[in-house]
Structures are given as C-alpha cells and as structure tokens.
N, C-alpha and C positions, 0 to 999 in steps of 0.2 A: 463812777463814782460808787460808793458801797452800799450793798443792799442787802436785807433781810427779809428773806421768804418764808411766809408763816403756813405751816400745813407739811402733811407726811404722805398724801394720796398721790396716786399717777397724774392727776392735774396737777397738782406742784413741780412735780418730775417734769411735765412737760413744760410748764413754766419757767424753772429754774433752765433748761436745755435752750429754753429760747431765750431766755435773760444772757445767757452767758456768751452768746453769741454776737453781743453789741459792743464795740470797740471804746463804748462810753463804761464799759463796766470794770471796775479794778479788784473788788471782792464781793465774794455770795456767801453768805449765810444763809442754811434751810433750818429753821427750827419749827418741830424736832428732826424732821427729814427723814426720809427712810434706807436701808443697805444702798440701793442704786445711785441714792441721791448722795452719801456718805460717798460714795466709789470715784466720786470726781470733786467735790466742793465739801467743805468744813461745815458739819449740823451741830447744830449746841442743843443741849435741853433745854426745854421751857414748854411751863402751862400755856399754851394758847388762849386758854379760856381767862385767865387772870389779868384785866388791863396793866396792872400795878406791876405784875413780872414782865410782861411784854415791854414797856415804857425803861426797866432797868437794862433789859437786856439791850434795849437800841441804844441806850446811852451808854453803855460801858463797850461797846462797838464802835461808837463814833459811825453810826448810819449816817447816810445821806438820805435813805430810802427807806420804807417798810412796804411791802405787796403781801397785802391777806387774800391766802388762798380760799379755806372753806368759808363756810356761812356762821357756824357758831361763835368765833371770835368775833365778828361783827354784829351779832345780836348783842351779843355781850357786853360791847362798848370800847372793844380794843381800838379801833380807827380814834375815836373818841378822846381817849385817853394821850395817846401818841399826838394828835394835832393839838392838845390843851397845854402838852410837853413841847411843842415846838419843833416835833419831829414829822418830816415829808411822808404821806403814808397814801395809799393806792388803795381804798376801799371805803363804802360809803359809812356814815355815822348809823350807831344802834336805830335813830328814829328811822333812817331812811332805809335802814334794812328790815326794815319793819314789814315790807313789800315782800319778803318773804318769812319773814317769821309770823306774820299772821295773813292765813289766807281773807278773812273777814276784811283786816284793813286794805289788802290789795282790792279786794273786789268794790269798796267805797273809793278807790281813789281813783280803777277805771271807771264807776259812775260819774264820778267827777270830771274827769276825763273825754267823757265819752268813747272810751273805747270799747270795741265790741265784744262781747263776753256771754256764756250762758247764763242761763236765768239759775238763780240760786234763794237759797233758805240759809239763817243761822240759825244755830239753837246753843242753848245754855246748859241745857238739859237732855240727857242722854236718852231717858225714856221718853220724851215727848219727841225727841228724833227718829226714834225707834219705831215710834207710833206712827208719825208722818209718813217716814221710808216706806214701811210695808204698804201704804196706801198709794204711796207714788208708783212705785212699782224701780223698773229699770232705771237707775237713779247713779251719779256718782258721789261716793261718798268721801268726805275730805276730814281730816285730822286740822283744827285753825293751825296749830303749830308746827315747829320743826319736829319732822319724825324722818331724819335721814333717807330719805327719797322713799321711804315704804307708808307713807300716812293718807294712801289713796287708794281706796276700791272699786271697781268700774262693776256695779252690782248687776245683773239682767234679770232679777225678780224680785218683789216685795219681801220673799223672805232673805234672800241673800243679801238684800241691803239692809233689813236687821237683824242680822248677824254683824254683817261689816260695823254697824253703828256700835254693838256691844263691844267689837274688838279694838276698835279705833278709840272708842271712849276711856279701855282701860287704860290707857298710856296716858303720860304727862300731857305731850303735845294733845290730845283728844279732850279736855276743859270744856272747849266749843267743836261743836260741829256743825258742819256745811252741807246739805245736799243740794246737788246739782246738776242743772239737766244735761242728759247722757246728749253729746253729740256723735256727727259720725264724720269721718274725712280724715287724711292724711295727716300726721303730727309732724311738725317740724319746729328746730329752735332758732331763736335770732338774738344775737348776742351784741351787745353796743356799748363800746368804752364812751366813758361819759365825763363831763368833767364840772357838773351841775346843771349846763344850760346846753351844750352842745352836743352831739354824739357822732361815733365814726363805728360803721356797721361792718362784723366778722358776714362771712357767707353764709348763707343759710346751713344745717347743718340735722342729720335725723340718728337720733340713739334707737337703741332695741332695750326695752324695759324689762319685757318678762323674760324667765327667767334659761326656756327651752324654744327649738328651732321651731318655726311658725307659728311666734308670739304666744307658745300654749308656757303652761305653767306660774307660778307666783312671781309678782314684781320686785325687782330689784334693784338697787343703787343704776345700775345701767350694764350691759354686756356689751356692748359695741356701740361705735357710731362712724360715719364718713361724712365727708365733706368736699366738696358743695353737694348740696342736695337738691337735684334738680327740680325738685316739685314746688320748688319757689323759684321764680326765673328774678330777672335785674328790676324787671316791673314791680314784682309781688316784695322782693325786699326794701324797695322804694319807698313802696305803699306801706311796710310796716312800719318803717322809721317815721313816715310822714303823719298816720295815725294811731301810731301804739308808742314809740317811743319819745318822739316830741312834744305830746300832749301830756303823759307821763312827768315827764322833765320839766315842765312847766307847773302841772300842778303841785309837784312837790316844791319846787322853788317858790312859789307863791305861797306856801306853807310855813316857810321857813325852815323846810328841811330839803335843802338839795341834794341831789343825788351824785357824788360822783365816785365812780368805780365802774363796774360792769352791770347793766340791766340785763337780764335774761328773761323772753320771752318766749313762753311754751304757748304753739299755736297749733290749732287746727283747721283744716282748711275743708269748710263745711260747703255743701250746695249754695249757702248762702253767704257767702263772703267768709274771709279770715276771722276769727275767735279767738281770743288770749283765755286759755286755761289757767295758767299760772305765772307769775314772776319769782325769779331769784333774782339774789340782791348780789351773784357772782356768778364766774365762768363755771360751764357745764362740767359733771365727770361721768360720762368717759367725751363728751364731745370735744372738749378741752385738745385731749391728744393729738387727732385729727386736724383739729383746727391750727394747732401751732406748727403742724407739719408743711400746712399749707401757707400759712403767713407771711408774706413778704415784706416784712417791716420792723425795722427795730425796736422790740417789744419794751425795752428799755425806756426808748424816747418816748413812745406812744404812754407808755403807763404814768412817766415823770410827767409828761403835760397835764393829763387827767387831773393827777394830782394837784398839781399848784394852780388850774383851772386856765389852761391856755389850748386846749385842745382845739384844732382848725377842722370844720366840719367836713367829714371825707366818706367817703368808702374804701374800705383797707385793700393796699395792693395784696393779689394772691398769687402762687405760683400756680402756671399751668397744669392740668390733670388732676387728679383726687386721692384724698387721704381716706385709707382704713383704719380703724383701730378694734381688735379683737381683746375683749377682756377672756384672761385663766383665772378663774376663780378654784378656790379651795373647796375641799370635801367638805358638805353640808352646808355650803352655804345655798340660799339666805339665811337659813333658820338658825342652824348651829354651828358655822365653819370651824374646820378644826386647823391647830394653830401647830408650829413646831414639826412639820415636813421638810426636809430636804427637797433644795429645788438643783434640778440637772438641766447641762445643756444650755446653759447662758452662752456660754462661750462658744458654741458653735454657731450662734446667730449670726447672720452675714447680712447687709441690707437693708434692714430695716432698723428703728428704734426701740427698743423696751422698757417702758416707764412704769417702775416701780409704785405699789403702793402698800399690799400687805406684807412687806418684807421685813427681817432684821438681820444681821451676821449672828451668827453664835461661833467663836473661834475661825476658822477658815472657812467656814461654811454659809451661805445666805439659805435661810430657811421662812418658809411660811409665817405669817401674824396676822392675817386678817382674812375676810372674806374674797373680795376682789384682790388678786395678788398683783398680776402683773398686765401690761396691755402691749400687744405688739402692734406696732404702726408702721405701716408701709406707704408711699406715695408713689404713683406712676401715673403716665399718660393717660390711662383706661381703667373704668372700673376692672374689668375682669383681669389686668395686671394687677393691678393693687390688691384686689382680693386674693387671687392666686398666690403672689408674694405674701402677703400677711398667713396664710391660711399653713404654707409650706416652711417658714420660717417657726410659727409656733408650735408646730410638729415637732420639732425638734427638741421643746424645753418638757422637762417631766418632774413633776412631783405627786405623791402618794393621793387617789382623789381626783385630780386636776380635771377639770371639767370647763365646756366655754361652747359655745352658740357657735354652728357651722353653716349661717345662714346669713350672717353679717352682709349687707348690700348684694344678698343672692338675687335680687330682682330688679338692680340696677344693672342693665347691658351696656356694652359698648367699652 
C-alpha cells in the first residue's frame, strides 16, 4: 500500500516508524512532516486543515490510504472530504470528531451512553461562569473547544476558578465554558482502534501533563509518558472497553455518526470507580510514542481494517516489558518557546528511538522549531531499565535552553 500520513509531531513520527515496519507498505509520504521524518521518508508540503488541498495531494500521489494524525484536520472535515473522493482514510468524520472538538458534546454523549463521568455545568456566558465558579470553589474549568491541550485548569479555590474562567474565556476555544466536579485519583489513558462498531484496545498508558518534576508548574501538551500503566490491570482495561468504548460507539452509530478511528478515553480512577474526564478523537501525544514501541502488531494492517470497517474485536498484542518516552522541550515552553536553536548530539544516541516534533533542517543543521522538540523513547524489560536508558541517551542531546522532566515513571518500580 502507498500511504500518506498527515501531521508533523512526534506522534506522527512514531506512527511513521511503526507503519514502515509493515511488509505491505510500498511508499510512505509525510505531510508536512518534520526533520526527523524527512531523514527517512518523503515529506510533502500541504495545509492539513484544508480538505481540498489534502484530497488533491492524495489524488496526485495515487495513495491507497491516508492516516490522519492530529485532531484539527479531523474537526476541519479532512476525513469527510477524502471519503467523498473515494480515498480510504483512517480518522473519524468531523461529526464523530466532535467528541473531542466540543467537551459539552462529549458530556452529552456520555450521558446518553450511561458512561460514568464528573458532574458538570455548561455556560455560554463567561461572566455567568465566573460567578458560578467563585461559588463552586475547587473546580475544573474547561474551554469547550480545541485548545491544543491547554484548555483545562484545575482550580483550587473560587478565586482561582474565576480567574481561569476569564483566561480561558478569552481563547477562541472558550466561547463556551464547562465547570466540572473536581475528582481525585490517578489518571490513565485508554485508546481504542475502532471501525465504527468494533474496537481493539491498546494497553493503558499514563502521561505527565505538568511542566516540572513532581507534577508542578503549568499544564503542557505532555512532557512524557509510559506504557503499559499498571494502575489499570487487564480487568480494568476490559471494563473500560465494555462500559466506556462500546456504549459510546453504539450511541454514535445510532446517531448516524459512526466513529471509525482512534477513540481516546482519559480516565480518572476514583474511590468510587473509573470516571471519564474527556474523549479525544485521535491517538495521544506523548502516549503514542511509547505505545508504538510496545505494540506487537502490523500497524498498517490494523488501520486499514479499521478504515474499511473490517476490524476483528481484540485486545492488541504487545511486546513484554515497558516503554518510556521523555519529551525534550525548547527554551520558553510552554508560554513562548524559542525556535532556531541548533540541536547537537543526535548522532551519539544509541539503543532508543528519538521521535522528532518541533524540528526543521536549515542547511546541514537540524534546529528547533516548536515547543516540544523531541521525544526520547526506550523499551526494556523493567521500568528501572527503560527509565535509565531513556535518560542516559537524552543527556547526549543538547540545544540552548533544553529542559525536560527528570521524573517520568519515577514512582514505577521493578
């Protein structure tokens, strides 16, 4: 198969790395890709938010399949346009991707599907939301729309919640504001490959959203992750499929908007049982990077069967051991990342995979071009071994202002 992969982050680099292992792959294009992807595969310029541009590119390349990585093209209707053009595509329709594009819509679907979630209220007026937030006190404040992983504030007081409402309300994604009950317990990510009716579960994973060690500092797009996450065992994974993924697929199908792609459930394991915090309509970043290291499946075959509606329900095969990914971030991330700094030491790294995100090539030099620059991923038999390897190799990489958390998977032993 000839495949076009849309996206330019470390998630897409990891997907390309895994797709390239399939004996069925004859050609892979990455659009637009990054410096790491361009070193191995052909990268093509394309506006991934333009359905017509993506369709034109897919037709000109005579591709057999398009894999959509990020959420924004899905919400923009890229998958719909490709399907209308007769191009096989892995990624949900814009209507189905509203599960991520609107937190309020996701909550409504959860209610119809009897999926356990936190108590919530929706506001179309930021002033009304701010007044309610001050009364509510400790609460989670969420912008309804897409905010690149930065549309959620966990407020510890009424004053902090009110300030969060006003801050998020100023964003394009914050035209509507959700206030949500603040739950307690460990968070875990469960992602399922879906064909509209059936699903296959990836192992549970955990990411680290806060910028600094000890879960301190501002929220980010994610500073690292590991898989599998032992906090959710095989029984818990099966329960998530049965009580969360399957009911949502059923509701979406009955509504005439079947979900075919990756359904990502962000869970909290509370004292009263699992609760869904949010849905995403694609694979997570940075969770995808270690998950692709763990996956013992032909990814191309898997996504092609989902795209064509012929997935066999299963729990996916994974390699033994553990994979850990550590994100190396640019100076100033997340508020104002600096670009253009040369990256040194990539050639010295051994025994791990380095997935690029915010990188580009300028002449003979790879330089930074975004906030999260690289993800260093290691797989080993134990948490300790994987963590030690990832950090040892990360230390070989250098660029001005480079920073990263040093406690990814720290509390996992063995």
